N, C-alpha and C positions, 0 to 999 in steps of 0.2 A: 838304347834301342831294345835290349833284352827285356827291360822292365815293361816297356810298352807292349811288347809281344806277350808277356805274361798276363798283363791286364786284359788284353784281347781274348786270350784263351780262357782265363778264369771267369770273365764276365760275359761269355758268349750268350748265355741265356737271359741276361739282364734286359730290362726295358731299355729302349734306345737312349732316353735322357739320362738314366743312371750310368749307362755305358759311356756316354759322351762326357759326363762329369768326371768319371774315373780317368778317362784318357786325357782330359784337359789338365787334371791334377799332375799326371806324369809329365806331360809336355811343359807345364809351368815349372816343374822341377828341373827338367833338362835344359830349358831355354827361358830363364826368368824374365828376360827383357822382351820376349816375343809377344806381339799383340795379335792374339788369335781369337776368332769368333766362330762359333758353330752356327750353322744356318739350316733352315728347312727350305727346300726348293719347291716352289710352286710355279712351274714353267720357267718364264724369264725372271720371275721375282725370287730373290734370295732373302728370306726373312730371318732376322736374328732370333736365336733361341737360348744361347748360352755363351759366356766368354767375357772378354775384357770390356766390351762396350756395346751399346745398342746401335751405334752409328756405323753404317756400312760405307766405307770410303770407296769411291769409284776406282781408285788406283790400287786397290788391294789385289793381291794374288788370290784367285779363286780356284779351289780344288774341289771337284765334284767327287764325293765318296760313294754315292749311290744315286739312284733316281730321286730319292727324297732328301738326302742330306749332303752337306758340303762344309768346307771351312774357308774362311777369309783371313788372310794374313797381311797386315799392313807393312811389316818390316821383314819380309821373307829373306832379305839379303843377309840376315843374321845366321841363316842355315844354308849350308852348301846344297846346291840343286840336287845332287845325287842323294843326299840325306833326306831332303824333302820328299823325293820320290819313294824312298824306302819307308818313311813314316806313313805316307799316304797309302802305300800298298799294305802295310800291316793293319791299318785301321779299316781299310776296305774289306779285309778278310771277314770282319764281323758282319758287315752288311751283305756281302756276297753269300755268306752261309745262311742268311735268312730268306733268300730267294726260293720260293716254292714253285716248282714247275708242274 
């Protein structure tokens, strides 16, 4: 968890795709068996941009990280619900910091 937080902090100014790739790397190290896909959100449509596979399973757990990005996890049961919430909150920090009012 600390490694993910460090990536979020050090990559705050990175382009979104570079940030996503760095986070994906950390999550793959923490949870090698996790099937995780990063998506771009276009209204109701969640389009694959990076991760384990291009196929979006309808049974996947969907976590919206921002208005534009989210993650889909096929086997979320590998991670405790509280831990999933913490991971999502850490990653959301990156996208929330980019919001300009």
